[in-house]
C-alpha positions in Angstrom: 5.5 -6.4 -2.0 4.4 -8.0 1.3 5.0 -4.8 3.2 3.1 -2.7 0.7 0.1 -5.1 0.8 0.1 -4.9 4.6 0.4 -1.1 4.7 -2.2 -0.6 2.0 -4.6 -3.0 3.8 -4.2 -1.1 7.1 -4.7 2.2 5.2 -7.9 1.0 3.5 -9.3 -0.3 6.8 -8.3 3.0 8.5 -10.1 5.1 5.9 -13.2 2.8 5.8 -13.6 3.0 9.6 -13.0 6.7 9.6 -16.0 7.0 7.2 -18.1 4.7 9.4 -18.4 2.0 6.8 -18.6 -1.7 7.3 -16.6 -4.0 5.1 -19.8 -5.1 3.4 -20.8 -1.5 2.6 -17.4 -0.6 1.2 -17.2 -3.9 -0.8 -20.6 -3.2 -2.4 -19.6 0.4 -3.2 -16.4 -0.8 -4.9 -18.1 -3.7 -6.6 -16.0 -6.4 -4.9 -16.7 -9.4 -2.7 -16.6 -8.7 1.1 -14.3 -11.7 1.6 -11.9 -10.1 -0.9 -12.0 -6.8 0.9 -11.2 -8.7 4.2 -8.2 -10.3 2.6 -7.1 -6.9 1.2 -7.4 -5.3 4.7 -5.4 -8.1 6.3 -2.6 -7.7 3.8 -3.1 -11.1 2.2 -4.0 -9.8 -1.3 -3.3 -6.7 -3.3 -6.3 -5.0 -4.8 -4.8 -4.4 -8.3 -8.0 -4.6 -10.2 -10.1 -2.7 -7.6 -7.7 0.0 -6.5 -9.5 2.8 -8.4 -12.9 1.7 -7.3 -11.8 1.5 -3.7 -10.3 5.0 -3.8 -13.5 6.4 -5.4 -15.7 4.6 -2.9 -13.6 6.1 -0.1 -13.8 9.5 -1.8 -10.0 10.0 -2.0 -7.5 10.3 -4.7 -5.4 7.2 -5.6 -2.1 8.8 -4.3 -3.9 9.5 -1.0 -4.6 5.8 -0.7 -0.8 5.2 -0.6 -0.1 7.9 2.0 1.7 5.9 4.6 3.3 8.9 6.4 1.5 8.0 9.6 3.5 4.7 9.7 6.4 5.0 12.1 9.6 3.8 10.4 12.8 4.4 12.2 16.1 4.9 10.3 17.3 1.5 11.4 14.1 -0.2 10.2 14.3 1.7 6.8 18.0 0.7 6.3 17.2 -2.9 7.2 14.2 -3.0 4.9 16.2 -1.6 1.9 19.1 -4.0 2.5 16.7 -6.9 2.7 14.9 -6.0 -0.6 18.0 -5.2 -2.6 18.9 -8.9 -3.3 15.5 -9.6 -4.9 15.4 -6.6 -7.3 15.6 -7.1 -11.0 18.6 -5.4 -12.7 16.5 -2.5 -14.0 15.1 -1.9 -10.6 18.5 -2.0 -9.0 19.8 0.5 -11.6 16.9 2.8 -10.8 17.7 2.7 -7.1 21.4 3.2 -7.8 20.7 6.3 -9.9 18.3 7.7 -7.3 20.9 7.3 -4.6 23.6 8.7 -6.9 21.6 11.9 -7.5 21.4 12.4 -3.7 25.1 12.6 -3.5 25.8 14.8 -6.5 
């Protein structure tokens, strides 16, 4: 979750700056506190309750908010990341990952 919070925060900041908005302006448009937006952009908090409003305020779809394709992830980084996260998954999450990988090899 920490990585997602960080990536999402960077993405929101990137989109806000692209539209020439200050944190205060975007916060007002989304109906949240500017300090909260700052924490979101820094990857400290996840905007679960304000995600839809942030997407609307940035005039993008919710899935577009999670477009992290521009983030450079090498194969070694991705393997390390997956290995690191596997140990903390709940059984149903692990089963989902297992089935996904299994379908890639069938």
